[in-house]
Every structure is written in C-alpha cells, then in structure tokens.
TIDRENFI-931828 format. One record per residue (C-alpha): z, y, x; residue number from 1; residue in three letters. Coordinates in Angstrom, 1 decimal, always signed. Example, Ala and Ser with C-alpha at 12.3 -4.5 7.8 and 13.67 -1.06 7.14 Angstrom:
BEGIN
[[+7.8, -4.5, +12.3], 1, ALA]
[[+7.1, -1.1, +13.7], 2, SER]
END
This chain:
BEGIN
[[-0.1, -0.1, +0.1], 1, MET]
[[-1.3, +2.9, +2.0], 2, PRO]
[[+0.6, +6.4, +2.1], 3, THR]
[[-1.3, +9.6, +2.7], 4, VAL]
[[-0.2, +13.3, +3.9], 5, LEU]
[[-1.9, +15.8, +1.7], 6, GLY]
[[-2.5, +19.5, +2.4], 7, ILE]
[[-3.4, +22.0, -0.1], 8, GLU]
[[-4.0, +26.0, +0.7], 9, THR]
[[-7.3, +26.7, -1.4], 10, SER]
[[-5.6, +29.7, -3.3], 11, CYS]
[[-2.0, +31.1, -3.5], 12, ASP]
[[+0.1, +27.6, -3.1], 13, GLU]
[[+0.9, +26.4, +0.4], 14, THR]
[[+1.8, +22.8, -0.6], 15, ALA]
[[+2.0, +19.4, +1.4], 16, ALA]
[[+3.2, +16.0, +0.0], 17, ALA]
[[+3.3, +12.3, +0.7], 18, ILE]
[[+1.9, +9.8, -2.0], 19, VAL]
[[+2.0, +6.2, -1.7], 20, ARG]
[[-0.1, +4.0, -3.3], 21, ALA]
[[+0.9, +1.3, -6.4], 22, GLY]
[[-0.3, -2.1, -6.2], 23, ALA]
[[-4.2, -2.6, -7.6], 24, GLY]
[[-5.0, +0.4, -9.8], 25, ASP]
[[-1.5, +1.0, -10.8], 26, ALA]
[[-0.2, +4.8, -10.5], 27, ARG]
[[+1.0, +6.3, -7.2], 28, GLY]
[[+4.5, +7.1, -6.1], 29, GLU]
[[+5.2, +10.6, -5.1], 30, ILE]
[[+7.5, +10.5, -2.2], 31, LEU]
[[+7.9, +14.6, -1.6], 32, SER]
[[+5.5, +17.4, -3.2], 33, ASN]
[[+6.9, +20.7, -1.6], 34, ILE]
[[+5.4, +24.2, -2.8], 35, ILE]
[[+5.7, +27.3, -1.7], 36, TYR]
[[+4.3, +30.0, -4.1], 37, SER]
[[+3.5, +33.1, -2.9], 38, GLN]
[[+3.9, +35.1, -6.2], 39, PHE]
[[+6.2, +37.7, -4.5], 40, GLY]
[[+3.4, +38.4, -1.8], 41, GLU]
[[+0.9, +39.0, -4.4], 42, HIS]
[[+2.5, +40.4, -7.2], 43, ALA]
[[+2.0, +44.1, -6.4], 44, ARG]
[[-1.4, +44.0, -6.3], 45, TYR]
[[-1.8, +42.2, -10.1], 46, GLY]
[[-3.4, +39.4, -8.3], 47, GLY]
[[-4.5, +37.3, -5.1], 48, VAL]
[[-5.4, +39.2, -2.1], 49, VAL]
[[-7.2, +36.6, -0.1], 50, PRO]
[[-6.5, +38.1, +3.4], 51, GLU]
[[-2.7, +37.9, +2.5], 52, ILE]
[[-2.9, +34.5, +0.9], 53, ALA]
[[-4.6, +33.1, +4.6], 54, ALA]
[[-1.6, +34.7, +6.6], 55, ARG]
[[+0.9, +33.0, +4.4], 56, ALA]
[[-0.6, +29.7, +5.1], 57, HIS]
[[-0.9, +30.4, +8.3], 58, ALA]
[[+2.4, +30.9, +8.7], 59, ASP]
[[+4.5, +28.5, +6.2], 60, LYS]
[[+2.4, +25.1, +6.6], 61, LEU]
[[+3.8, +24.1, +9.3], 62, ASP]
[[+7.2, +24.0, +7.7], 63, ARG]
[[+6.2, +23.0, +4.8], 64, VAL]
[[+4.4, +19.6, +6.2], 65, ILE]
[[+8.0, +18.8, +8.0], 66, LYS]
[[+9.5, +19.4, +4.9], 67, ALA]
[[+7.3, +17.1, +3.0], 68, ALA]
[[+8.1, +14.3, +5.4], 69, LEU]
[[+11.9, +15.1, +5.5], 70, SER]
[[+12.3, +14.9, +1.5], 71, GLU]
[[+10.2, +11.5, +1.7], 72, ALA]
[[+12.2, +10.4, +4.4], 73, GLY]
[[+9.5, +8.9, +6.8], 74, THR]
[[+7.9, +9.8, +10.0], 75, ASP]
[[+4.2, +9.7, +10.8], 76, TRP]
[[+4.2, +6.3, +11.8], 77, ASP]
[[+4.6, +5.5, +8.3], 78, ALA]
[[+1.5, +7.6, +7.5], 79, ILE]
[[-2.2, +6.0, +7.1], 80, ASP]
[[-4.1, +9.1, +6.7], 81, ALA]
[[-4.4, +13.0, +6.2], 82, ILE]
[[-5.9, +14.7, +3.2], 83, ALA]
[[-6.7, +18.3, +2.9], 84, ALA]
[[-8.6, +20.2, +0.4], 85, THR]
[[-11.6, +21.4, +1.8], 86, ALA]
[[-12.8, +23.3, -1.2], 87, GLY]
[[-13.8, +25.1, -3.5], 88, PRO]
[[-10.9, +28.0, -3.1], 89, GLY]
[[-10.4, +31.0, -0.7], 90, LEU]
[[-12.1, +30.2, +2.5], 91, ILE]
[[-9.5, +31.9, +4.6], 92, GLY]
[[-6.8, +29.5, +3.2], 93, GLY]
[[-9.0, +26.5, +3.4], 94, LEU]
[[-9.6, +27.3, +7.3], 95, ILE]
[[-5.8, +27.0, +7.7], 96, VAL]
[[-5.3, +23.8, +5.4], 97, GLY]
[[-8.4, +21.8, +6.9], 98, THR]
[[-7.8, +22.6, +10.8], 99, MET]
[[-4.2, +21.6, +10.4], 100, THR]
[[-5.1, +18.3, +8.9], 101, GLY]
[[-7.8, +17.6, +11.3], 102, LYS]
[[-5.4, +18.5, +14.1], 103, ALA]
[[-2.9, +16.3, +12.9], 104, ILE]
[[-5.3, +13.5, +12.5], 105, ALA]
[[-6.6, +13.7, +15.9], 106, LEU]
[[-3.5, +13.9, +17.7], 107, ALA]
[[-1.7, +10.8, +15.6], 108, ARG]
[[-5.0, +8.9, +15.7], 109, GLY]
[[-5.3, +9.0, +11.8], 110, LYS]
[[-8.2, +9.2, +9.6], 111, PRO]
[[-9.1, +12.6, +7.6], 112, PHE]
[[-10.4, +13.3, +4.7], 113, LEU]
[[-12.0, +16.3, +3.4], 114, ALA]
[[-10.7, +16.8, -0.5], 115, VAL]
[[-12.6, +18.5, -3.5], 116, ASN]
[[-9.8, +20.6, -5.1], 117, HIS]
[[-11.2, +19.9, -8.6], 118, LEU]
[[-11.6, +16.0, -7.9], 119, GLU]
[[-7.5, +16.4, -7.3], 120, GLY]
[[-7.0, +17.5, -10.5], 121, HIS]
[[-9.6, +14.9, -12.3], 122, ALA]
[[-7.8, +12.4, -10.6], 123, LEU]
[[-4.2, +13.4, -11.3], 124, THR]
[[-3.9, +11.3, -14.5], 125, PRO]
[[-4.7, +7.9, -12.3], 126, ARG]
[[-1.5, +9.0, -10.2], 127, LEU]
[[+0.7, +9.7, -12.8], 128, THR]
[[-0.3, +7.3, -15.8], 129, ASP]
[[-2.7, +4.8, -14.1], 130, GLY]
[[-5.5, +6.1, -16.7], 131, GLN]
[[-8.3, +3.8, -16.0], 132, PRO]
[[-12.2, +5.4, -16.1], 133, PHE]
[[-13.8, +7.1, -17.9], 134, PRO]
[[-12.0, +9.5, -19.6], 135, TYR]
[[-12.6, +13.2, -20.6], 136, LEU]
[[-11.4, +16.1, -18.7], 137, LEU]
[[-10.5, +19.7, -19.5], 138, LEU]
[[-9.6, +21.6, -16.2], 139, LEU]
[[-8.8, +25.2, -17.1], 140, VAL]
[[-7.0, +27.1, -14.6], 141, SER]
[[-7.6, +30.7, -12.4], 142, GLY]
[[-10.9, +29.3, -11.0], 143, GLY]
[[-12.2, +27.0, -13.4], 144, HIS]
[[-12.7, +26.4, -17.0], 145, THR]
[[-14.7, +22.9, -17.5], 146, GLN]
[[-15.4, +19.7, -19.5], 147, MET]
[[-16.0, +17.1, -17.2], 148, VAL]
[[-16.8, +13.5, -17.8], 149, LEU]
[[-14.9, +11.2, -15.4], 150, VAL]
[[-17.0, +8.1, -15.0], 151, ARG]
[[-15.3, +6.6, -11.9], 152, GLY]
[[-14.3, +7.7, -8.4], 153, LEU]
[[-17.0, +10.2, -7.0], 154, GLY]
[[-19.0, +10.0, -10.2], 155, ASP]
[[-18.5, +12.9, -12.4], 156, TYR]
[[-20.7, +14.8, -14.9], 157, GLU]
[[-20.2, +18.2, -15.7], 158, ARG]
[[-20.8, +18.7, -19.8], 159, TRP]
[[-19.6, +22.3, -20.2], 160, ALA]
[[-18.7, +25.4, -18.0], 161, THR]
[[-17.5, +28.9, -18.6], 162, THR]
[[-20.7, +31.1, -17.8], 163, ILE]
[[-18.4, +34.1, -16.9], 164, ASP]
[[-14.5, +34.3, -16.4], 165, ASP]
[[-12.5, +31.4, -15.8], 166, ALA]
[[-9.7, +31.2, -18.5], 167, LEU]
[[-6.7, +31.6, -16.0], 168, GLY]
[[-8.5, +34.6, -14.7], 169, GLU]
[[-8.6, +36.1, -18.1], 170, ALA]
[[-5.2, +35.7, -18.5], 171, PHE]
[[-4.4, +37.2, -15.4], 172, ASP]
[[-6.7, +40.4, -15.9], 173, LYS]
[[-5.4, +40.9, -19.8], 174, THR]
[[-1.6, +40.6, -17.9], 175, ALA]
[[-2.6, +43.3, -15.1], 176, LYS]
[[-4.6, +45.5, -18.0], 177, LEU]
[[-1.3, +45.5, -20.1], 178, LEU]
[[+1.0, +46.2, -16.7], 179, ASP]
[[+2.8, +42.8, -17.1], 180, LEU]
[[+3.0, +41.5, -13.4], 181, GLY]
[[+1.6, +38.3, -12.1], 182, TYR]
[[+1.0, +35.3, -12.5], 183, PRO]
[[-0.4, +36.7, -16.0], 184, GLY]
[[-0.2, +33.5, -18.1], 185, GLY]
[[+3.3, +33.1, -18.4], 186, PRO]
[[+3.8, +37.0, -18.8], 187, ALA]
[[+0.8, +36.8, -21.7], 188, VAL]
[[+2.4, +33.8, -23.1], 189, GLU]
[[+6.2, +35.2, -23.3], 190, LYS]
[[+5.2, +38.5, -25.1], 191, MET]
[[+2.5, +36.7, -27.3], 192, ALA]
[[+5.5, +35.0, -28.6], 193, SER]
[[+7.0, +38.2, -30.3], 194, THR]
[[+3.7, +39.4, -31.2], 195, GLY]
[[+1.6, +39.2, -34.6], 196, ASP]
[[-1.8, +37.6, -33.7], 197, PRO]
[[-3.4, +39.0, -36.6], 198, ASP]
[[-3.3, +43.0, -35.8], 199, ARG]
[[-6.3, +43.1, -34.0], 200, PHE]
[[-9.6, +41.8, -34.8], 201, ALA]
[[-10.7, +40.3, -31.4], 202, LEU]
[[-13.8, +38.1, -31.0], 203, PRO]
[[-14.1, +34.4, -30.6], 204, ARG]
[[-16.9, +33.9, -27.8], 205, PRO]
[[-19.6, +31.3, -28.2], 206, LEU]
[[-17.4, +29.9, -31.6], 207, LYS]
[[-19.8, +28.2, -33.3], 208, GLY]
[[-22.8, +27.8, -31.1], 209, GLU]
[[-24.6, +24.8, -30.3], 210, ALA]
[[-24.0, +24.8, -26.6], 211, ARG]
[[-20.6, +23.6, -25.5], 212, PRO]
[[-19.9, +26.0, -22.7], 213, ASP]
[[-17.1, +28.7, -22.5], 214, PHE]
[[-17.4, +32.4, -22.3], 215, SER]
[[-14.2, +34.6, -22.1], 216, PHE]
[[-15.6, +38.2, -20.6], 217, SER]
[[-16.5, +39.5, -23.7], 218, GLY]
[[-12.7, +38.8, -25.2], 219, LEU]
[[-11.5, +40.6, -22.3], 220, LYS]
[[-13.4, +43.8, -22.6], 221, THR]
[[-12.9, +43.5, -26.3], 222, ALA]
[[-9.1, +43.7, -25.6], 223, LEU]
[[-9.5, +46.4, -23.3], 224, ARG]
[[-11.6, +48.6, -25.5], 225, LYS]
[[-8.5, +47.9, -28.0], 226, THR]
[[-6.0, +49.1, -25.8], 227, ALA]
[[-7.5, +51.8, -24.5], 228, THR]
[[-8.4, +53.1, -28.1], 229, ASP]
[[-4.7, +52.9, -29.0], 230, LEU]
[[-3.5, +55.3, -25.8], 231, GLY]
[[-0.1, +55.3, -24.8], 232, ALA]
[[+1.1, +51.4, -25.9], 233, LEU]
[[+4.2, +50.6, -27.1], 234, THR]
[[+6.0, +47.3, -26.7], 235, ASP]
[[+5.1, +46.7, -30.0], 236, ARG]
[[+1.4, +47.0, -28.9], 237, ASP]
[[+1.3, +44.9, -26.0], 238, VAL]
[[+2.9, +42.2, -28.0], 239, ALA]
[[+0.4, +42.3, -30.9], 240, ASP]
[[-2.3, +42.1, -28.1], 241, LEU]
[[-1.0, +39.6, -26.2], 242, CYS]
[[-0.9, +37.2, -29.6], 243, ALA]
[[-4.0, +38.2, -30.7], 244, GLY]
[[-5.7, +37.6, -27.2], 245, PHE]
[[-4.0, +34.1, -27.1], 246, GLN]
[[-4.7, +32.9, -30.4], 247, LYS]
[[-8.5, +34.1, -30.0], 248, ALA]
[[-8.5, +32.0, -26.6], 249, VAL]
[[-7.0, +28.9, -28.7], 250, THR]
[[-9.1, +29.0, -31.7], 251, GLU]
[[-12.1, +29.3, -29.1], 252, THR]
[[-11.2, +26.6, -27.1], 253, LEU]
[[-10.8, +24.4, -30.5], 254, GLU]
[[-14.2, +24.7, -31.1], 255, ASP]
[[-15.7, +24.4, -27.6], 256, ARG]
[[-13.6, +21.4, -27.2], 257, VAL]
[[-14.2, +19.8, -30.3], 258, THR]
[[-17.9, +19.9, -29.6], 259, ARG]
[[-17.2, +17.7, -26.5], 260, SER]
[[-15.1, +15.3, -28.2], 261, LEU]
[[-18.0, +14.7, -30.9], 262, ALA]
[[-20.2, +14.1, -27.8], 263, ARG]
[[-18.2, +11.3, -26.3], 264, TYR]
[[-17.6, +9.6, -29.3], 265, ARG]
[[-21.6, +9.5, -30.0], 266, ALA]
[[-21.9, +8.2, -26.3], 267, GLU]
[[-19.5, +6.2, -25.3], 268, ILE]
[[-18.0, +4.0, -28.2], 269, THR]
[[-16.8, +0.7, -26.4], 270, ASP]
[[-13.4, +2.0, -25.1], 271, ILE]
[[-10.2, +3.9, -26.6], 272, SER]
[[-11.1, +7.9, -25.3], 273, PRO]
[[-9.0, +9.7, -23.6], 274, THR]
[[-8.8, +13.7, -23.4], 275, LEU]
[[-6.9, +15.0, -20.0], 276, VAL]
[[-5.9, +18.5, -19.5], 277, VAL]
[[-5.2, +19.9, -16.0], 278, ALA]
[[-5.2, +23.1, -14.3], 279, GLY]
[[-2.4, +26.2, -14.6], 280, GLY]
[[-3.3, +27.0, -18.2], 281, VAL]
[[-2.5, +23.5, -19.4], 282, ALA]
[[+0.9, +24.6, -19.5], 283, ALA]
[[+0.5, +27.1, -22.0], 284, ASN]
[[+2.2, +25.9, -25.1], 285, LYS]
[[+0.0, +27.1, -27.6], 286, ALA]
[[-3.0, +25.8, -26.1], 287, ILE]
[[-1.5, +22.6, -25.8], 288, ARG]
[[-0.2, +22.0, -29.1], 289, ALA]
[[-3.6, +22.7, -30.2], 290, MET]
[[-5.2, +20.1, -28.0], 291, LEU]
[[-2.7, +17.7, -29.2], 292, GLU]
[[-3.6, +18.3, -32.7], 293, ARG]
[[-7.6, +18.1, -32.0], 294, VAL]
[[-7.0, +14.9, -30.4], 295, CYS]
[[-5.1, +13.3, -33.2], 296, ALA]
[[-7.8, +14.6, -35.5], 297, GLU]
[[-10.6, +12.9, -33.6], 298, HIS]
[[-9.0, +9.5, -32.6], 299, GLY]
[[-8.3, +10.9, -28.8], 300, PHE]
[[-5.3, +9.7, -26.5], 301, ALA]
[[-3.9, +13.3, -25.1], 302, PHE]
[[-2.7, +13.1, -21.7], 303, LEU]
[[-1.5, +16.2, -19.8], 304, ALA]
[[+0.3, +15.7, -16.0], 305, PRO]
[[+4.1, +17.2, -15.8], 306, PRO]
[[+3.9, +21.1, -15.6], 307, MET]
[[+4.3, +20.5, -11.6], 308, GLU]
[[+1.5, +18.4, -11.3], 309, LEU]
[[-1.0, +20.9, -13.4], 310, CYS]
[[-1.0, +23.9, -11.3], 311, SER]
[[-2.3, +23.4, -7.4], 312, ASP]
[[-0.1, +21.3, -5.8], 313, ASN]
[[-0.3, +18.6, -2.8], 314, ALA]
[[+0.4, +15.5, -4.4], 315, ALA]
[[-3.1, +15.5, -6.5], 316, MET]
[[-4.9, +16.1, -3.3], 317, ILE]
[[-2.9, +13.1, -1.5], 318, ALA]
[[-3.8, +10.8, -4.2], 319, TRP]
[[-7.6, +11.7, -3.9], 320, ALA]
[[-7.4, +11.2, -0.5], 321, GLY]
[[-5.6, +7.8, -1.1], 322, LEU]
[[-8.1, +6.8, -3.7], 323, GLU]
[[-11.0, +7.2, -1.4], 324, ARG]
[[-8.9, +5.7, +1.7], 325, PHE]
[[-8.8, +2.9, -0.4], 326, ARG]
[[-12.3, +2.3, -0.6], 327, ARG]
[[-13.1, +2.8, +3.2], 328, GLY]
[[-14.1, +6.3, +3.3], 329, GLU]
[[-13.0, +8.9, +5.8], 330, SER]
[[-14.7, +12.2, +7.1], 331, ASP]
[[-15.6, +13.7, +10.4], 332, PRO]
[[-13.8, +16.2, +12.2], 333, LEU]
[[-16.4, +18.6, +12.3], 334, ASP]
[[-16.8, +18.8, +8.5], 335, ILE]
[[-16.3, +22.3, +7.5], 336, ALA]
[[-14.6, +23.6, +4.4], 337, PRO]
[[-16.6, +25.1, +1.2], 338, ARG]
[[-15.6, +28.1, -0.6], 339, PRO]
[[-17.9, +26.6, -3.2], 340, ARG]
[[-18.0, +22.9, -4.3], 341, TRP]
[[-18.9, +21.6, -7.7], 342, PRO]
[[-17.1, +18.5, -8.6], 343, LEU]
[[-20.7, +17.4, -10.2], 344, ASP]
[[-22.4, +18.4, -6.7], 345, GLY]
[[-25.8, +16.8, -8.4], 346, ASP]
[[-26.0, +18.9, -11.2], 347, SER]
[[-28.1, +21.9, -11.4], 348, ALA]
[[-26.3, +25.4, -11.0], 349, PRO]
[[-25.6, +26.6, -14.4], 350, ARG]
[[-25.5, +30.4, -13.5], 351, ILE]
[[-27.2, +30.4, -10.3], 352, GLY]
[[-26.1, +29.6, -6.6], 353, SER]
[[-26.2, +31.8, -3.2], 354, GLY]
[[-25.9, +31.0, +0.5], 355, ARG]
[[-22.5, +29.5, -0.5], 356, LYS]
[[-23.7, +27.2, -2.7], 357, GLY]
[[-23.4, +26.8, -6.4], 358, ALA]
[[-22.0, +29.4, -8.5], 359, LYS]
[[-20.7, +26.8, -11.2], 360, ALA]
END
C-alpha cells in the first residue's frame, strides 16, 4: 500500500499532505493534511495578489512539509513518491511547489508526479468514499466552474464550463464591491442569511437555454449597477443584495446542473448515477441544499467531500499522484508547470486559447 507526499501551491493555500492507499480500489487514508492559508496576506487587497502568494509559498512550504511528516508520524523512508500540483494556477506558486517536489524527489531518489489540480478535485470522492467510476463532477471554485464526466483515471469529458467568470470569482467580486472583505464566499453567504432575496430583480444567466454552460458576468454587472443606483448602501441594502445574488446563483445552477443530469441519464443507463460536487463554493449551504434536492428528484446519489477537502488542499494532490503511481506512472524532472491545463486536454478550447494554452 504505497504512501505519497502531496504538495499544493496553485493559489493562496500552502499545503502538504501524506496519504496512504487502501487495499485494491478502497478509499485512501489521510495521515496528515497541513494547510497554511494566506487570507491575512491578501485581505487588504480584496483578492489574491500573485506575487505575494508566491513569496508566501516560498517562505512557508518547507515548514508545512515538515509539519505534514510530523503529524503523519513518518519519515522519508516511508514515502514512496512525491506529487505536486503543476497546474493550472498562478505560475509563481506552481513554480515553488513543483521545484520543491522535484528537489525532494531527486535528493531522496523518489518518483515525481506532476498533478493537474483539477484532477485532484475530480478524484477526491475516491479518496474519501471509494467512489467507483463513472460519475458526474460539478467543480465550482474561485477559478473554475465546470461539469465533467469522470469516466476513469485520466479519462475526463467536459460537458459544460463557464463562458466568463467562475462562480467563486463572482462571489469574491461581489464581496469586494460591497466591502465585505476576503474571502468573499463566506462573507456573502453570511450577509445573505439576513437579507430579502426578492427585493432586487437580478438576472439568471443562460437559464432556459439548451446549451449547458454557465455564465456569471452579467449577474455580477447587474448587481454592481443596482448597488450604484442605490447610492450610499445601508446594512439592509447589502444584506438584500447578497441574498438576491445568492438566490440568482442557486437558481441558475439548478437549471444548468439539471440539464447535465438529464444527459447522463440518457447516455449512461447501466449504473446507479452519482453527482459529486467539489471546490470551495461547494461549502455554500444554500447551493449544497439545492444540489441535494435536485439529485433526489432525479434519482442521483449526491456526494460532497468533507468541507476541509472541498477547497484547495494537498491530500487530493497526494491521492491523484498515488492513483497514477499505482498504475506505474511518473514524470520526468524537466516537466514544466502550466498556468493553464484543462482537465480534458483533448477537447477544443471553449473560449479560445493563447500561448499559455486553452483558456477553458
């Protein structure tokens, strides 16, 4: 049963974890999962500053790895491979994590695995629940909003993606507009709990359209215009805006997700279907309650990892590396980090590409 050290530095979480495989395809065992959150460094700016994030990773990562080894009660001799997030993400942080992982692998004579951050999210239900393939994945985070069919290890088919802002980004920008601080998701959710969701008429982007994709830019713009028209905002105004925004997001997601559930039912009929939700936005209680209800209505099992594994963490990176290591895979030490790295690399770019690769 192999044991893998995972390193995650794709955004503003400096994380290291040690995960051990279960027997066969059974769930894994998390021996340690250490996360240093950089919220304090970025709060004054209302969002993640890439240069500050990279410097924080460089300053903290060695100590985070040491803490992961200590919490696991193990040493380097018990580690079979090193896995590090190599993309997608902020390039400065990715360089810190991959270079550290490569250095450890070289010094200790261990295999190195460059892990796609999105694959870490996609495989988390196998770590926590031993979820068999295939299943649908709704990934909702600060940088990604996608619906993906997970057929098997390395076999992913994108069914829908955002055509503009990711949902987590929309939450963060709403919080910044309303001066609620960072991270935005929890702040908006807290204010929404005391507000009137029906006071303001906000749009439901793409609702009712046949295409399954997501869009949140128009909603964000409508909220900004509404707030500007109000002038000086009272606490009641802010609470009602947050409640209206959250209701619009939830209803939009319900419409979009339902279309993918129907497609899954039509195309894959020989197994009991499961919808997995991952990413930081999966912690939102209103969204989670809606997804549970929709799954029950359409005969899907609903699976969400524990809250601490919904957002960025190294346990999911260690597990993704472990699954590939068990299959005999490893990566050369000259592999480069990738700021853009679609999970379904064979699909055509949905909204274009540049020298860094497909945008989505």
